Backbone as JSON, one array per atom type, in Angstrom:
{
  "sequence": "MPEHELATPSEVADYLHTTAAALAQDRYLGRGLPYTKHGRKVLYRWADVDAYLAANTVNPGAA",
  "N": [[-3.35, 5.42, 11.44], [-3.36, 2.07, 12.34], [-2.16, 0.26, 15.29], [-1.07, -2.28, 14.92], [1.33, -4.18, 13.03], [0.91, -5.3, 10.46], [-1.31, -5.12, 7.63], [-4.45, -5.61, 6.0], [-5.49, -5.79, 2.52], [-7.92, -4.35, 2.34], [-7.83, -2.63, 4.57], [-5.6, -1.05, 3.94], [-6.48, 0.06, 1.55], [-8.62, 1.65, 2.47], [-7.16, 3.49, 4.0], [-5.62, 4.74, 2.03], [-7.55, 5.84, 0.46], [-8.59, 4.44, -1.77], [-9.39, 1.48, -3.67], [-9.61, -2.01, -2.76], [-9.52, -3.59, -4.99], [-8.08, -2.01, -6.79], [-5.57, -2.09, -5.59], [-5.08, -4.82, -5.89], [-4.92, -4.97, -8.67], [-2.61, -3.47, -9.1], [-0.76, -5.19, -7.86], [-0.93, -7.38, -9.59], [0.08, -6.25, -11.92], [2.65, -5.83, -11.16], [3.48, -3.53, -9.84], [3.36, -0.69, -7.6], [2.64, -0.92, -4.09], [4.88, -2.67, -1.85], [4.33, -6.03, -0.8], [3.39, -8.88, 1.2], [2.82, -12.42, 1.31], [0.88, -14.68, 3.09], [0.3, -17.79, 2.95], [-2.52, -17.82, 1.04], [-3.27, -15.33, 1.66], [-2.95, -11.86, 1.33], [-0.83, -9.4, 2.63], [0.1, -6.2, 3.9], [2.8, -4.18, 5.08], [2.62, -1.59, 7.41], [4.73, 0.21, 7.64], [5.9, -0.01, 5.12], [3.87, 1.05, 3.55], [3.8, 3.73, 4.4], [6.43, 4.46, 3.67], [6.28, 4.16, 0.9], [4.42, 6.17, 0.27], [5.91, 8.43, 1.04], [8.06, 8.27, -0.75], [6.79, 8.71, -3.13], [5.78, 11.25, -3.14], [4.75, 14.28, -4.54], [6.02, 17.44, -5.2], [4.83, 20.22, -6.3], [6.23, 22.75, -8.3], [8.69, 22.63, -7.09], [12.16, 22.78, -7.5]],
  "CA": [[-2.76, 4.13, 11.16], [-3.49, 1.18, 13.5], [-0.92, -0.07, 15.98], [-0.47, -3.55, 14.49], [2.33, -3.98, 11.97], [0.44, -5.76, 9.16], [-2.63, -4.65, 7.24], [-5.1, -6.28, 4.88], [-5.72, -4.87, 1.4], [-9.05, -3.46, 2.64], [-7.37, -1.59, 5.5], [-4.71, -0.15, 3.2], [-7.32, 0.79, 0.59], [-9.31, 2.7, 3.22], [-6.14, 4.47, 4.4], [-5.17, 5.46, 0.84], [-8.73, 6.32, -0.27], [-8.68, 3.71, -3.04], [-10.11, 0.22, -3.49], [-8.81, -3.23, -2.68], [-9.36, -4.05, -6.37], [-6.98, -1.24, -7.38], [-4.34, -2.66, -5.04], [-4.91, -6.12, -6.54], [-4.47, -4.71, -10.04], [-1.19, -3.08, -9.01], [0.02, -6.4, -7.58], [-0.94, -8.16, -10.82], [0.95, -5.58, -12.89], [3.99, -5.75, -10.62], [3.8, -2.16, -9.43], [2.68, -0.27, -6.38], [3.17, -1.2, -2.75], [5.41, -3.99, -1.53], [3.4, -6.83, 0.0], [3.81, -10.23, 1.53], [1.71, -13.37, 1.29], [0.87, -15.74, 4.09], [-0.63, -18.69, 2.26], [-3.18, -17.06, -0.02], [-3.63, -14.02, 2.2], [-2.04, -10.75, 1.03], [-0.68, -8.47, 3.73], [1.01, -5.07, 3.71], [3.38, -3.61, 6.3], [2.32, -0.16, 7.49], [5.97, 0.95, 7.38], [6.07, 0.03, 3.66], [2.85, 1.97, 3.01], [4.28, 5.09, 4.65], [7.62, 4.69, 2.86], [5.82, 4.32, -0.48], [3.84, 7.5, 0.17], [7.0, 9.41, 1.11], [8.86, 8.17, -1.97], [5.99, 9.12, -4.28], [5.21, 12.57, -2.9], [5.06, 15.25, -5.59], [6.07, 18.82, -4.72], [4.72, 21.1, -7.46], [7.03, 23.96, -8.27], [10.01, 22.41, -6.51], [13.18, 22.64, -8.56]],
  "C": [[-2.86, 3.29, 12.44], [-2.13, 0.8, 14.07], [-0.3, -1.38, 15.52], [0.36, -3.32, 13.23], [1.8, -4.31, 10.57], [-1.0, -5.3, 8.9], [-3.15, -5.47, 6.06], [-5.24, -5.28, 3.72], [-6.88, -3.9, 1.67], [-8.64, -2.32, 3.56], [-6.49, -0.57, 4.78], [-5.52, 0.68, 2.2], [-8.08, 1.92, 1.29], [-8.35, 3.84, 3.57], [-5.73, 5.34, 3.22], [-6.32, 6.04, 0.0], [-8.78, 5.74, -1.69], [-9.47, 2.43, -2.77], [-9.14, -0.94, -3.37], [-8.57, -3.78, -4.08], [-8.23, -3.3, -7.07], [-5.63, -1.75, -6.87], [-4.04, -4.02, -5.68], [-4.41, -5.95, -7.96], [-3.0, -4.3, -10.05], [-0.31, -4.29, -8.73], [0.15, -7.23, -8.84], [0.03, -7.58, -11.85], [2.38, -5.41, -12.39], [4.42, -4.35, -10.23], [3.11, -1.86, -8.1], [3.41, -0.7, -5.12], [3.8, -2.57, -2.63], [4.41, -4.74, -0.64], [4.01, -8.18, 0.29], [2.59, -11.14, 1.48], [1.93, -14.4, 2.39], [-0.17, -16.74, 3.6], [-1.21, -17.93, 1.08], [-3.51, -15.64, 0.39], [-2.54, -12.98, 1.9], [-2.03, -9.8, 2.22], [0.32, -7.39, 3.37], [1.56, -4.66, 5.07], [3.1, -2.11, 6.28], [3.57, 0.67, 7.2], [6.22, 1.05, 5.88], [5.08, 0.99, 3.01], [3.33, 3.4, 3.19], [5.52, 5.42, 3.83], [7.25, 4.91, 1.4], [5.22, 5.72, -0.68], [4.93, 8.58, 0.17], [7.81, 9.43, -0.18], [8.11, 8.69, -3.2], [5.29, 10.46, -4.08], [5.68, 13.52, -3.99], [4.98, 16.65, -4.98], [6.02, 19.75, -5.92], [5.55, 22.37, -7.27], [8.4, 23.8, -7.65], [11.01, 22.17, -7.64], [14.05, 21.44, -8.36]]
}
């Protein structure tokens, strides 16, 4: 994860091994990662990306 606080959809997509289009679809459907907009530019906070991953971790076999 880079040292700057904000990330573009392309950077987040690379980090999550997905596509920027998949992130855009999630935004359109109102699900997925929290994001902010600066004008027309979409930005994600790295802290939100990590929190989202932690909240959506699946532990198979855990009771």
